[in-house]
C-alpha positions as CSV (number, residue, x, y, z in Angstrom):
1,M,-100.6,52.9,101.4
2,Q,-98.4,55.2,99.4
3,E,-95.6,54.7,101.9
4,F,-96.0,51.0,101.6
5,L,-95.7,51.2,97.8
6,I,-92.5,53.3,98.1
7,Q,-91.0,50.8,100.6
8,S,-92.0,47.8,98.5
9,A,-90.6,49.4,95.3
10,G,-87.4,50.0,97.2
11,G,-87.4,46.3,98.3
12,I,-87.8,45.3,94.6
13,R,-84.9,47.6,93.7
14,L,-82.8,46.1,96.5
15,V,-83.4,42.5,95.3
16,I,-82.4,43.5,91.7
17,E,-79.3,45.2,93.0
18,I,-78.3,42.1,95.0
19,Y,-78.8,40.1,91.7
20,S,-76.5,42.6,90.0
21,W,-73.9,42.1,92.7
22,M,-74.2,38.3,92.1
23,H,-73.6,38.9,88.4
24,I,-70.5,41.0,89.1
25,A,-69.2,38.3,91.5
26,A,-69.9,35.6,88.8
27,F,-68.0,37.6,86.2
28,L,-65.0,38.0,88.5
29,L,-65.1,34.3,89.6
30,S,-65.1,33.2,85.9
31,W,-61.9,35.2,85.4
32,V,-60.1,33.6,88.3
33,H,-61.4,30.1,87.4
34,A,-63.0,29.6,90.8
35,D,-63.8,26.0,91.9
36,P,-67.3,25.3,90.5
37,N,-67.9,22.7,93.3
38,N,-67.6,25.4,96.0
39,K,-71.1,25.9,97.5
40,I,-71.1,29.7,97.2
41,V,-69.7,29.6,93.7
42,S,-72.3,27.0,92.7
43,I,-75.2,29.1,94.1
44,I,-73.9,32.2,92.2
45,N,-73.5,30.3,89.0
46,R,-76.9,28.7,89.2
47,S,-78.5,32.1,89.8
48,T,-76.7,33.9,87.0
49,M,-76.1,31.4,84.2
50,P,-79.8,31.3,82.9
51,L,-79.7,35.0,82.1
52,W,-76.2,34.7,80.6
53,R,-77.2,31.8,78.3
54,W,-80.4,33.6,77.2
55,V,-78.4,36.8,76.3
56,Q,-75.7,34.7,74.7
57,K,-78.3,33.2,72.3
58,K,-79.5,36.7,71.3
59,L,-76.0,38.0,70.5
60,P,-74.0,37.5,67.3
61,Y,-71.6,34.6,67.7
62,K,-68.6,36.9,67.6
63,Y,-69.8,38.8,70.7
64,S,-71.3,35.8,72.6
65,A,-68.4,36.0,75.1
66,F,-69.7,39.4,76.2
67,A,-73.1,38.0,77.3
68,P,-72.2,38.6,81.0
69,I,-71.6,42.3,80.3
70,V,-74.8,42.7,78.3
71,A,-76.8,40.8,81.0
72,L,-75.4,43.2,83.6
73,M,-76.5,46.2,81.5
74,L,-80.0,44.7,81.4
75,I,-80.0,44.3,85.2
76,F,-78.9,48.0,85.6
77,W,-81.8,49.0,83.4
78,A,-84.2,46.9,85.5
79,I,-82.9,48.5,88.7
80,I,-84.6,51.8,87.5
81,A,-87.4,50.6,85.3
82,I,-89.0,47.7,87.2
83,P,-89.5,49.5,90.6
84,G,-90.8,52.5,88.8
85,I,-93.3,50.5,86.7
86,Y,-94.4,48.7,89.9
87,F,-94.9,51.9,91.8
88,S,-96.7,53.6,88.8
89,F,-99.4,50.9,88.4
90,G,-99.6,50.3,92.2
91,A,-100.4,53.9,92.7
92,T,-103.5,53.6,90.5
93,S,-105.0,51.2,93.1
94,I,-105.0,54.0,95.7
95,G,-106.1,56.7,93.3
96,F,-102.7,58.5,93.3
97,Y,-102.4,58.1,89.5
98,T,-104.9,57.6,86.8
99,L,-104.3,54.6,84.5
100,N,-103.1,57.0,81.7
101,S,-100.7,58.6,84.1
102,A,-99.4,55.2,85.2
103,V,-98.7,54.2,81.6
104,L,-97.0,57.5,81.0
105,K,-94.9,57.3,84.1
106,S,-94.0,53.7,83.4
107,G,-92.8,54.7,79.9
108,L,-90.7,57.5,81.4
109,Y,-89.1,55.0,83.9
110,I,-88.3,52.7,80.9
111,I,-86.7,55.6,79.0
112,A,-84.8,56.8,82.1
113,G,-83.5,53.2,82.5
114,V,-82.3,53.1,78.9
115,V,-80.7,56.6,79.2
116,S,-78.9,55.6,82.4
117,V,-77.6,52.3,80.9
118,S,-76.6,54.2,77.6
119,S,-74.6,56.6,79.8
120,Q,-72.8,53.8,81.5
121,I,-72.1,52.1,78.2
122,S,-70.6,55.4,76.9
123,G,-68.4,55.6,80.0
124,F,-67.3,52.0,79.5
125,I,-66.5,52.7,75.8
126,M,-64.5,55.8,76.9
127,I,-62.4,53.7,79.3
128,I,-61.8,50.9,76.8
129,A,-60.8,53.4,74.1
130,I,-58.2,55.0,76.5
131,I,-56.9,51.6,77.5
132,W,-56.6,50.6,73.9
133,F,-54.7,53.8,73.0
134,I,-52.2,53.2,75.8
135,L,-51.8,49.6,74.6
136,T,-51.1,50.7,71.0
137,L,-48.2,52.8,72.3
138,V,-46.5,49.6,73.7
139,N,-47.6,47.3,70.8
140,P,-49.3,44.5,72.8
141,A,-49.3,40.9,71.6
142,Y,-52.7,40.1,70.2
143,N,-52.6,36.7,71.6
144,N,-52.8,38.3,75.1
145,P,-56.4,37.5,76.2
146,I,-56.9,41.0,77.8
147,A,-55.6,42.9,74.8
148,R,-57.6,40.6,72.5
149,T,-60.8,41.2,74.4
150,I,-60.3,45.0,74.4
151,Y,-59.6,44.9,70.6
152,I,-62.8,43.0,69.9
153,L,-64.8,45.5,71.9
154,I,-63.3,48.6,70.4
155,D,-62.5,47.5,66.8
156,P,-66.0,48.2,65.4
157,L,-65.7,51.8,66.6
158,I,-62.1,52.7,65.7
159,T,-61.8,50.9,62.3
160,P,-64.2,53.3,60.4
161,L,-62.2,56.3,61.9
162,Q,-58.9,54.8,60.9
163,R,-60.1,54.6,57.3
164,V,-60.8,58.4,57.1
165,L,-58.0,59.7,59.4
166,P,-54.6,60.6,57.9
167,R,-51.9,58.0,58.7
168,A,-49.7,59.0,61.6
169,K,-47.2,57.4,63.9
170,I,-49.7,57.5,66.7
171,D,-53.2,56.0,66.1
172,L,-55.6,58.9,67.1
173,A,-58.8,56.9,66.4
174,P,-59.1,55.6,70.0
175,I,-58.7,59.1,71.4
176,I,-61.4,60.5,69.1
177,V,-63.7,57.6,70.2
178,A,-62.9,58.4,73.9
179,I,-63.7,62.1,73.4
180,L,-67.0,61.3,71.5
181,A,-68.0,58.7,74.2
182,Y,-67.3,61.3,76.9
183,L,-69.5,63.9,75.2
184,V,-72.3,61.3,74.7
185,K,-72.0,60.3,78.4
186,Y,-72.1,63.9,79.5
187,N,-75.2,64.7,77.5
188,L,-77.0,61.5,78.5
189,T,-76.3,62.3,82.2
190,I,-77.9,65.7,81.7
191,L,-80.9,64.1,79.9
192,Y,-81.3,61.6,82.7
193,V,-81.3,64.2,85.4
194,Y,-83.8,66.3,83.3
195,L,-86.1,63.3,82.9
196,I,-86.1,62.6,86.6
197,K,-86.6,66.2,87.8
198,Q,-89.0,67.4,85.1
199,N,-91.3,64.4,85.4
200,Q,-91.0,64.1,89.2
201,L,-90.0,60.5,89.0
202,V,-89.3,58.8,92.3
203,L,-86.0,56.9,92.5
204,F,-86.3,54.1,95.1
């Protein structure tokens, strides 16, 4: 029975991973303006748009365009948390866990998912900050959609630093943000590994 729980939890993880791949595909298809009448494109859009729209409603208007990215982060969290919660409570039915243990394990899976996603977000911020630093060296046109998108993402982080840093020919704020993001990502990765090993969490 325990083996069945592990396999079924792995199946749940696989389904969520496939859904994450569909979101990545939908994100890429939206960039290349794929034909919405194409059957495959239509299936992907119908599968992903409900979550995108729900996330979009929860975000401030300024960041509503980033709903696909936030939705993908939620799915990455679910890849860890949902199979873990399913296994934890399923294990109570065979006496492998007590109810209290199942609740505790479920909470740990939820935390592990949050830590994992936070680590990925930190890595994303680091990359965006480095790209923005490179762009500032070549003075990009702000009407460029890619440059504009990167600016909107990184501006809330670099603007406070720019106010306190001494003025210089080179804007050091993106580099400082990149270094801080790397340090956060590094420590979150250590914390994630510690949570998994210390609490003997099963990753499916």
